[in-house]
C-alpha positions as CSV (number, residue, x, y, z in Angstrom):
1,X,0.2,0.0,-0.1
2,X,2.8,2.6,0.6
3,X,3.3,2.6,-3.3
4,X,0.0,2.9,-4.1
5,X,-0.8,5.6,-5.4
6,X,-4.3,8.0,-4.0
7,X,-7.4,9.0,-5.9
8,X,-7.8,13.1,-5.1
9,X,-11.1,14.3,-6.6
10,X,-11.1,18.0,-7.7
11,X,-14.6,19.1,-6.8
12,X,-16.3,21.9,-8.6
13,X,-18.4,23.4,-6.3
14,X,-21.1,25.1,-8.7
15,X,-23.5,24.2,-11.3
16,X,-24.2,27.9,-12.4
17,X,-24.4,29.0,-16.1
18,X,-21.3,31.1,-16.6
19,X,-19.6,29.5,-13.4
20,X,-15.9,30.5,-13.0
21,X,-14.9,26.7,-11.1
22,X,-14.1,25.1,-14.2
23,X,-11.6,27.2,-14.6
24,X,-10.4,27.0,-11.0
25,X,-10.3,23.2,-11.4
26,X,-8.3,22.9,-14.2
27,X,-5.7,25.1,-12.5
28,X,-5.4,23.3,-9.5
29,X,-5.2,20.2,-11.7
30,X,-2.6,21.0,-13.7
31,X,-0.5,22.0,-10.7
32,X,-1.1,18.6,-9.3
33,X,-0.5,17.0,-12.0
34,X,3.0,18.5,-11.9
35,X,3.6,16.4,-8.7
36,X,3.4,13.3,-9.7
37,X,2.5,12.1,-5.9
38,X,-1.4,11.3,-6.6
39,X,-4.2,10.3,-9.2
40,X,-6.0,13.8,-9.8
41,X,-9.0,14.0,-11.6
42,X,-12.0,17.0,-11.9
43,X,-15.3,15.7,-10.4
44,X,-17.8,17.7,-11.2
45,X,-21.4,18.7,-9.4
46,X,-23.0,19.2,-12.5
47,X,-22.2,16.2,-14.3
48,X,-24.7,13.8,-11.9
49,X,-27.9,15.8,-11.9
50,X,-28.9,15.4,-8.5
51,X,-32.2,16.0,-7.5
52,X,-32.8,18.0,-4.3
53,X,-32.3,15.7,-1.2
54,X,-36.0,14.6,-0.2
55,X,-37.9,15.9,-3.7
56,X,-37.6,12.0,-4.7
57,X,-37.3,8.6,-4.2
58,X,-33.4,8.8,-4.3
59,X,-33.2,5.8,-6.9
60,X,-32.1,8.4,-9.6
61,X,-29.2,7.1,-11.3
62,X,-26.7,10.2,-10.7
63,X,-27.4,9.5,-7.3
64,X,-25.5,6.2,-7.4
65,X,-22.9,7.2,-9.9
66,X,-22.0,10.3,-7.6
67,X,-22.1,7.7,-4.7
68,X,-19.6,5.2,-6.7
69,X,-17.7,8.2,-7.6
70,X,-16.9,9.4,-3.9
71,X,-16.3,5.9,-3.1
72,X,-13.6,5.5,-5.5
73,X,-11.7,8.7,-4.3
74,X,-9.3,8.8,-1.0
75,X,-9.4,12.6,-0.4
76,X,-10.6,16.2,-1.9
77,X,-9.8,19.2,-2.7
78,X,-13.3,21.6,-3.0
79,X,-13.2,24.1,-5.4
80,X,-15.6,26.3,-3.6
81,X,-17.0,30.1,-4.8
82,X,-18.7,32.2,-2.1
83,X,-22.8,33.4,-2.5
84,X,-24.4,34.9,-0.3
85,X,-22.1,34.5,2.6
86,X,-22.1,30.1,2.4
87,X,-21.6,27.4,0.0
88,X,-23.9,27.0,-3.2
89,X,-27.0,25.4,-2.6
90,X,-25.8,22.4,-5.3
91,X,-22.5,21.7,-3.4
92,X,-25.1,21.4,0.0
93,X,-27.3,19.0,-2.0
94,X,-24.1,17.1,-3.4
95,X,-22.7,16.7,0.1
96,X,-26.0,15.7,1.7
97,X,-26.7,12.9,-1.3
98,X,-23.6,11.0,0.5
99,X,-22.9,10.2,3.9
100,X,-20.1,7.0,3.9
101,X,-18.6,8.1,0.7
102,X,-17.3,10.8,2.6
103,X,-15.8,9.4,6.0
104,X,-12.6,9.3,6.9
105,X,-11.4,11.2,4.4
106,X,-9.3,14.3,3.7
107,X,-10.1,17.4,1.9
108,X,-8.3,20.9,1.0
109,X,-10.5,23.8,0.5
110,X,-9.6,26.4,-2.3
111,X,-12.1,29.2,-2.4
112,X,-13.1,32.4,-4.1
113,X,-15.3,35.2,-4.1
114,X,-15.0,38.9,-2.9
115,X,-13.2,38.2,0.3
116,X,-11.8,35.4,-1.2
117,X,-14.9,33.1,-0.4
118,X,-13.4,32.8,3.1
119,X,-17.0,32.8,4.8
120,X,-17.8,29.5,2.2
121,X,-15.0,27.9,3.0
122,X,-15.8,28.7,7.0
123,X,-19.5,27.0,6.6
124,X,-17.9,24.0,4.1
125,X,-15.7,23.3,7.5
126,X,-18.5,22.4,9.7
127,X,-20.3,20.4,7.0
128,X,-17.3,17.9,6.8
129,X,-16.9,17.3,10.1
130,X,-20.2,16.4,10.6
131,X,-19.4,14.0,7.0
132,X,-16.0,13.1,9.1
133,X,-14.1,14.7,6.4
134,X,-11.0,15.5,7.9
135,X,-10.1,19.1,6.1
136,X,-6.7,20.6,6.1
137,X,-5.7,24.0,7.4
138,X,-3.6,25.7,4.1
139,X,-6.5,27.3,2.2
140,X,-5.8,29.2,-1.3
141,X,-8.4,31.9,-1.5
142,X,-8.5,34.1,-4.4
143,X,-9.9,37.4,-5.2
144,X,-12.7,38.1,-7.6
145,X,-11.0,41.4,-7.9
146,X,-6.9,40.6,-8.4
147,X,-7.2,36.7,-9.5
148,X,-9.6,37.6,-12.1
149,X,-10.1,39.6,-15.1
150,X,-13.6,41.5,-15.6
151,X,-14.8,39.1,-12.8
152,X,-14.6,36.1,-15.1
153,X,-11.2,35.4,-16.7
154,X,-9.5,33.1,-14.2
155,X,-5.9,35.2,-13.9
156,X,-3.9,34.1,-10.7
157,X,-1.3,35.6,-9.0
158,X,1.5,33.8,-8.4
159,X,1.8,33.7,-4.9
160,X,-0.9,31.1,-4.9
161,X,1.1,28.2,-6.2
162,X,3.0,27.8,-3.0
163,X,-0.3,27.8,-1.0
164,X,-1.6,25.1,-3.6
165,X,0.9,23.2,-3.5
166,X,1.2,23.3,0.8
167,X,-2.4,22.2,0.7
168,X,-2.3,19.1,-1.7
169,X,0.9,18.8,0.7
170,X,-1.8,18.2,3.5
171,X,-4.2,16.6,1.7
172,X,-2.0,13.9,0.6
173,X,-1.0,13.2,3.9
174,X,-4.2,13.3,5.8
175,X,-5.4,10.9,2.8
176,X,-3.1,8.6,2.9
177,X,-3.0,8.5,7.4
178,X,-6.9,7.9,7.0
179,X,-7.0,5.1,4.4
180,X,-6.2,2.3,6.6
181,X,-9.1,3.8,8.7
182,X,-11.4,2.9,5.9
183,X,-10.1,-0.1,5.1
184,X,-11.2,-1.7,8.6
185,X,-14.2,-4.6,8.2
């Protein structure tokens, strides 16, 4: 198991038309792929067409596919945008649509918004605690004012590179440390 690479999902936390989370996710994945220390993949919640919790009988194929995808992953990096001082409704719904598939895994957060998405990240940390996801300390924050051109084209400042790499170091360390816990019967 020591030589086995971990599987880390980069979760895009928005489904809105015109969203910028795919740009940030691709940027994080590009940095991560250069490291060679894990298998990284973009996981877009929009691809699963998750119904709102409690509005259906829960048998939609997207729900099963979402849970199966999460079960394959050892850790996560959440790309989180701040909407009204919190995370998006779509991300909260995606978090609530699974339970055990999140347990005993680690996650980092890359947030963005007018204040770097800090308030959304803090809300996400509380939710992750309930889902038994260990959140790491380093948290890159991106400003709509300084890291985006016209609030839509992502042009990150170079200083974020160190923070992303340090966050990934922590996600890999914690994900690896938690993996034996998930293997226990």
